[in-house]
C-alpha positions as CSV (number, residue, x, y, z in Angstrom):
1,X,-0.6,-4.7,-8.8
2,X,-0.5,-2.6,-5.7
3,X,2.7,-1.1,-4.3
4,X,3.6,-1.4,-0.7
5,X,3.4,1.8,1.3
6,X,4.9,0.3,4.4
7,X,8.2,1.6,5.6
8,X,10.9,-1.0,6.7
9,X,11.4,-0.9,10.4
10,X,14.7,-1.2,12.2
11,X,15.7,-1.6,15.9
12,X,17.8,1.1,17.3
13,X,19.7,1.5,20.6
14,X,19.0,5.0,21.7
15,X,21.1,6.6,24.4
16,X,19.5,9.5,26.2
17,X,22.2,11.5,28.1
18,X,21.0,13.8,30.9
19,X,22.7,17.1,31.6
20,X,22.4,19.8,34.2
21,X,24.0,22.7,32.3
22,X,27.2,21.2,30.9
23,X,27.5,18.5,33.6
24,X,26.4,15.0,32.4
25,X,24.8,13.3,35.4
26,X,23.3,10.2,33.9
27,X,22.1,8.2,30.8
28,X,19.6,5.6,29.9
29,X,19.4,3.3,26.9
30,X,16.2,2.3,25.1
31,X,15.7,-0.3,22.3
32,X,13.3,1.3,19.9
33,X,11.7,0.0,16.6
34,X,11.4,2.9,14.1
35,X,11.6,3.7,10.5
36,X,14.7,5.8,10.8
37,X,17.3,7.1,13.4
38,X,15.5,10.4,13.7
39,X,12.2,8.8,14.6
40,X,14.0,6.5,17.1
41,X,15.6,9.6,18.8
42,X,12.3,11.4,19.0
43,X,10.7,8.2,20.6
44,X,13.7,7.9,23.0
45,X,13.3,11.5,24.1
46,X,9.6,11.1,24.6
47,X,10.2,8.0,26.8
48,X,12.9,9.8,28.8
49,X,10.5,12.2,30.5
50,X,9.2,9.2,32.5
51,X,12.8,8.5,33.7
52,X,13.9,9.0,37.4
53,X,16.7,11.0,35.9
54,X,14.3,13.6,34.6
55,X,14.0,15.4,37.9
56,X,12.4,18.8,38.3
57,X,14.8,19.7,41.2
58,X,17.8,19.5,38.9
59,X,18.6,22.9,37.4
60,X,18.9,23.5,33.7
61,X,18.0,19.9,32.7
62,X,18.6,19.0,29.1
63,X,18.8,15.7,27.1
64,X,20.7,14.6,24.1
65,X,19.6,11.5,22.1
66,X,21.9,9.3,20.0
67,X,20.6,6.5,18.0
68,X,22.6,3.6,16.6
69,X,21.4,0.4,14.8
70,X,21.0,-2.5,17.3
């Protein structure tokens, strides 16, 4: 008998909050299927670089990801 090596996947709602310094100026939400919340946050951050909110003219841009089960 062979064991299964596949991980169970879950759908997460990942909010990416965009900041300029300490000022939050926007957020986007992505639905991401991942094996855990950490992987979902990483995928959300990777997707956020394509956002219109990720603007090189905004000084000191940073992002914070928060994943929750959908």
